[in-house]
C-alpha positions as CSV (number, residue, x, y, z in Angstrom):
1,M,-3.7,61.5,5.3
2,A,-3.4,62.7,1.7
3,G,-4.4,66.1,1.1
4,L,-4.2,67.2,4.7
5,A,-1.6,69.7,5.9
6,T,-1.2,68.6,9.6
7,R,1.3,68.5,12.2
8,P,1.6,65.9,15.1
9,L,0.1,67.1,18.4
10,P,0.6,64.8,21.5
11,L,-1.9,65.4,24.2
12,L,0.6,66.4,26.8
13,E,1.8,69.1,24.3
14,A,-1.7,70.4,24.0
15,L,-2.2,70.5,27.7
16,E,1.1,72.3,28.3
17,R,1.2,74.7,25.2
18,S,-2.3,76.3,26.6
19,G,-0.6,77.4,29.6
20,D,-3.8,77.3,31.6
21,R,-4.7,74.2,33.6
22,G,-8.4,75.6,33.9
23,R,-8.9,74.5,30.3
24,R,-7.8,70.8,30.6
25,L,-11.4,69.5,30.4
26,W,-12.0,71.4,27.3
27,I,-8.7,70.8,25.6
28,T,-8.8,66.9,26.4
29,Q,-12.3,66.6,25.2
30,A,-11.5,68.6,22.0
31,Y,-8.5,66.4,21.4
32,W,-10.6,63.2,21.7
33,K,-13.1,64.8,19.3
34,V,-10.2,65.4,16.7
35,V,-9.3,61.7,17.1
36,E,-12.8,60.7,16.5
37,K,-13.2,62.6,13.3
38,V,-9.7,61.3,12.2
39,A,-10.9,57.8,12.7
40,V,-14.3,58.5,10.8
41,L,-12.5,60.2,7.9
42,R,-10.3,57.2,7.5
43,W,-13.0,54.8,7.6
44,T,-15.1,56.6,5.2
45,A,-12.3,57.0,2.7
46,E,-11.5,53.6,2.9
47,A,-15.2,52.5,2.3
48,A,-15.5,54.7,-0.8
49,G,-12.2,53.2,-2.1
50,R,-13.4,49.7,-1.6
51,L,-16.8,50.5,-3.0
52,D,-15.2,51.6,-6.0
53,L,-13.7,48.2,-6.6
54,V,-16.9,46.5,-6.8
55,A,-17.6,45.2,-10.2
56,P,-21.4,45.6,-11.3
57,S,-22.9,42.8,-13.3
58,G,-24.1,43.5,-16.9
59,D,-27.5,44.7,-15.7
60,P,-27.7,48.6,-16.3
61,H,-29.7,48.8,-13.0
62,D,-26.8,47.2,-10.8
63,R,-24.3,50.0,-12.5
64,A,-26.9,52.7,-11.6
65,T,-27.4,51.5,-8.0
66,L,-23.8,51.3,-7.5
67,D,-23.0,54.7,-9.0
68,V,-25.5,56.2,-6.3
69,A,-23.7,54.3,-3.6
70,V,-20.1,55.6,-4.7
71,A,-21.3,59.3,-5.0
72,S,-22.9,59.1,-1.6
73,R,-19.7,57.8,-0.2
74,L,-17.8,60.4,-1.8
75,A,-20.0,63.0,-0.4
76,D,-19.6,61.4,3.0
77,V,-16.0,61.8,2.7
78,A,-16.2,65.4,1.9
79,A,-18.5,65.9,5.0
80,A,-16.1,63.9,7.2
81,R,-13.3,66.2,6.0
82,A,-15.1,69.3,6.8
83,A,-16.0,67.9,10.3
84,L,-12.5,67.0,10.9
85,V,-11.1,70.5,10.0
86,S,-13.9,72.1,12.1
87,A,-12.7,69.9,15.2
88,Q,-9.0,70.8,14.3
89,Q,-9.9,74.5,14.7
90,E,-11.6,74.0,17.8
91,L,-8.5,72.4,19.4
92,V,-6.2,75.2,17.9
93,D,-8.3,77.8,19.6
94,L,-8.3,76.0,23.0
95,V,-4.5,75.2,22.8
96,R,-3.7,78.6,21.5
97,L,-1.7,77.2,18.6
98,S,-0.5,79.7,16.1
99,A,-2.5,80.5,13.2
100,S,0.6,79.9,11.1
101,E,0.9,76.2,12.1
102,P,-0.6,73.3,10.2
103,L,-3.6,72.1,11.8
104,P,-2.9,69.5,14.7
105,W,-3.0,65.7,14.0
106,P,-3.4,63.8,17.4
107,I,-1.1,60.8,17.9
108,D,-2.2,59.7,21.5
109,R,-4.9,57.2,21.2
110,P,-8.0,57.3,23.7
111,L,-8.4,54.6,26.3
112,A,-10.2,51.5,25.6
113,T,-9.3,49.1,28.5
114,S,-11.3,49.3,31.7
115,Y,-10.9,52.2,34.1
116,E,-10.4,52.1,37.8
117,T,-11.9,55.1,39.5
118,H,-10.9,54.2,43.1
119,F,-13.9,56.1,44.0
120,D,-14.3,54.7,47.7
121,V,-10.8,55.9,48.6
122,L,-10.8,59.3,46.9
123,F,-14.1,60.3,48.2
124,A,-14.0,58.5,51.8
125,S,-13.7,62.1,53.2
126,R,-15.1,64.2,51.0
127,I,-18.6,64.8,49.2
128,A,-18.8,63.7,45.4
129,T,-21.3,65.5,43.4
130,G,-24.2,63.5,41.8
131,R,-22.4,63.8,38.2
132,I,-19.2,62.4,39.7
133,R,-21.2,59.6,41.1
134,A,-23.0,59.1,37.8
135,I,-19.7,59.0,36.0
136,H,-18.2,56.4,38.5
137,R,-21.2,54.0,37.9
138,S,-21.6,54.5,34.3
139,L,-17.9,54.0,33.2
140,P,-17.8,50.2,33.5
141,L,-21.0,50.3,31.4
142,E,-19.7,52.5,28.9
143,H,-16.6,50.3,28.7
144,E,-18.9,47.2,27.9
145,E,-20.3,49.4,25.2
146,V,-16.9,50.0,23.6
147,D,-16.2,46.2,23.9
148,A,-19.5,45.4,22.2
149,R,-19.1,48.0,19.6
150,A,-15.5,46.6,18.7
151,V,-17.0,43.1,18.2
152,A,-19.9,44.5,16.2
153,V,-17.0,46.0,13.8
154,L,-15.4,42.8,13.2
155,A,-18.6,41.1,12.5
156,A,-19.6,43.7,10.0
157,E,-16.3,43.2,8.4
158,T,-16.7,39.5,8.0
159,A,-20.3,40.0,6.7
160,L,-19.0,42.5,4.1
161,E,-16.3,40.1,3.0
162,M,-19.0,37.4,2.6
163,A,-21.3,39.6,0.6
164,E,-18.5,40.6,-1.7
165,N,-17.4,37.1,-2.2
166,D,-21.0,35.9,-3.0
167,H,-21.4,39.0,-5.4
168,A,-18.4,38.0,-7.3
169,R,-19.6,34.5,-7.8
170,G,-22.9,35.8,-8.9
171,T,-25.0,34.5,-6.0
172,R,-25.9,37.8,-4.2
173,G,-27.2,41.0,-5.7
174,I,-25.5,44.4,-5.6
175,E,-27.9,45.8,-3.1
176,S,-26.5,43.3,-0.6
177,V,-23.0,44.4,-1.0
178,I,-24.0,48.1,-0.6
179,A,-25.8,47.3,2.3
180,A,-22.9,45.4,3.9
181,H,-20.8,48.4,3.1
182,A,-23.0,50.7,5.0
183,A,-23.6,48.5,7.9
184,L,-19.7,48.2,8.4
185,L,-19.3,52.2,8.2
186,Q,-22.2,52.4,10.6
187,Q,-20.6,50.2,13.2
188,Q,-17.3,51.9,12.9
189,R,-18.9,55.5,13.4
190,A,-20.8,54.1,16.4
191,L,-17.4,52.6,17.9
192,A,-15.6,55.7,17.5
193,A,-18.7,57.8,19.1
194,A,-18.5,55.4,22.1
195,V,-14.9,55.6,22.7
196,T,-15.2,59.3,22.7
197,R,-18.0,59.3,25.1
198,Y,-16.0,56.9,27.4
199,N,-12.8,59.1,27.4
200,D,-15.0,62.4,27.9
201,D,-16.4,61.0,31.0
202,I,-13.0,59.7,32.1
203,V,-11.5,63.2,31.8
204,E,-14.5,64.8,33.6
205,Y,-13.8,62.4,36.5
206,V,-10.1,63.3,36.6
207,M,-10.9,66.9,36.8
208,A,-12.8,66.6,40.0
209,V,-9.9,64.4,41.4
210,A,-6.7,66.4,40.4
211,D,-6.5,69.9,41.2
212,F,-4.7,72.5,39.4
213,S,-1.3,71.7,41.4
214,V,-1.3,68.2,39.5
215,P,1.4,68.7,36.6
216,D,0.2,68.2,33.1
217,E,2.2,65.1,32.8
218,Q,0.7,63.4,35.7
219,F,-2.8,64.5,34.6
220,A,-2.3,63.0,31.1
221,A,-1.1,59.8,32.8
222,M,-4.2,59.5,34.8
223,L,-6.3,59.6,31.5
224,I,-4.3,57.3,29.3
225,G,-1.5,55.8,31.3
226,T,1.4,56.4,29.0
227,P,1.1,59.7,27.0
228,K,3.5,60.4,24.2
229,P,6.2,62.5,25.6
230,W,6.8,66.1,24.5
231,R,9.1,68.7,25.5
232,P,9.2,72.4,24.2
233,P,12.4,73.5,22.3
234,V,15.0,75.0,24.9
235,T,15.7,78.8,24.8
236,L,19.2,79.5,24.2
237,T,21.3,82.3,25.7
238,S,24.7,83.4,24.5
239,S,26.4,81.0,26.8
240,S,24.2,78.1,25.9
241,T,25.3,75.2,23.5
242,P,22.5,73.2,22.0
243,I,22.7,69.2,22.4
244,T,20.8,67.2,20.0
245,G,18.8,64.4,21.3
246,V,18.7,65.4,25.0
247,P,15.4,66.4,26.6
248,T,15.3,70.0,27.5
249,L,13.3,69.6,30.6
250,A,13.2,67.4,33.6
251,N,10.2,65.6,35.1
252,P,8.2,68.1,37.2
253,Q,9.0,67.4,40.7
254,T,6.3,67.1,43.5
255,G,8.5,66.4,46.5
256,G,10.0,62.9,45.9
257,V,8.0,59.9,45.5
258,T,7.5,58.7,41.9
259,V,5.2,56.2,40.4
260,G,5.7,53.8,37.3
261,G,7.2,55.4,34.3
262,G,8.8,58.4,36.0
263,V,5.5,60.2,36.7
264,P,5.6,61.9,39.9
265,A,3.1,61.0,42.6
266,V,1.0,63.9,44.0
267,A,0.4,64.2,47.5
268,G,-3.2,63.5,48.5
269,V,-4.1,62.4,44.9
270,P,-4.0,58.5,44.5
271,A,-3.2,57.5,41.0
272,V,-6.3,56.8,39.3
273,G,-6.3,54.6,36.2
274,G,-7.5,51.5,34.4
275,A,-6.3,48.1,33.9
276,T,-4.0,46.8,36.7
277,T,-0.4,48.3,36.6
278,A,2.2,48.6,39.2
279,S,1.4,52.3,39.6
280,G,-2.2,52.1,39.4
281,L,-2.4,54.2,36.4
282,P,-4.4,53.1,33.3
283,A,-3.0,50.6,31.2
284,G,-3.4,53.0,28.1
285,G,-3.6,51.7,24.5
286,G,-6.4,52.6,22.1
287,V,-8.8,50.6,20.2
288,P,-8.1,47.8,19.1
289,V,-10.6,45.8,21.4
290,G,-10.1,42.5,19.3
291,G,-8.6,44.2,16.3
292,A,-10.9,47.1,15.4
293,A,-8.1,49.8,15.7
294,F,-8.4,53.6,15.8
295,P,-6.7,54.6,12.5
296,L,-4.7,57.8,13.4
297,Q,-2.1,57.5,10.8
């Protein structure tokens, strides 16, 4: 996004760079927080730009009312930028990135499809805490909220377009247009918050299922199915020759069996996931749910 010095950060890199599997919950939740702040900033900036294109009528009251709305939206953009920078720094500290690096920009999208916990299988012979039982029961409801919020965003977009068209024809006042702009942004923010809550609970559940022996790649796959790949640069010795385009590390091995996508299976830990895939892993993908996409670019 213009004016922000950032560097792409896959979720898998954030997990691996920390070097501490005990921080997985905090790192992943901080990552989703940055994703949410990126989406809110993008939507807020788009709202400010679109509002600036609204032409007031010849009535001075219309001009003054629109000026208030535009100034307020620009203030919202500044606040959203500040919230993003704060969330990015939190992620930097947790991942232990160098202070000389640009702030991280997430490139993995959170899950928006349904998530299958396999609760009865995973906890058939061990006791689940009350919190994990609550997450198991609430995840389907949280997914319903994500779906409904996405529908609300699409409906708000339609309502805004109708209000702008009516105002251009002189059949609707400026206040209706401003209200429609505010309603759309409100629904977008609510969608972003719902997706974050949903994914925060998913990672908390996975933390109860996957112990520290589970590789980071498998852990990330249990969250979103197909995380963006990342490998650290190879350290060359005097006898080493760099080869461009070749991954520097192989998939971590756990004794043989692999599941879909080359992700190693972990003994005693069934693959946990969402929409049906051959491996039982979540189908991944982000929002859209019906077209209301999370903007990460």
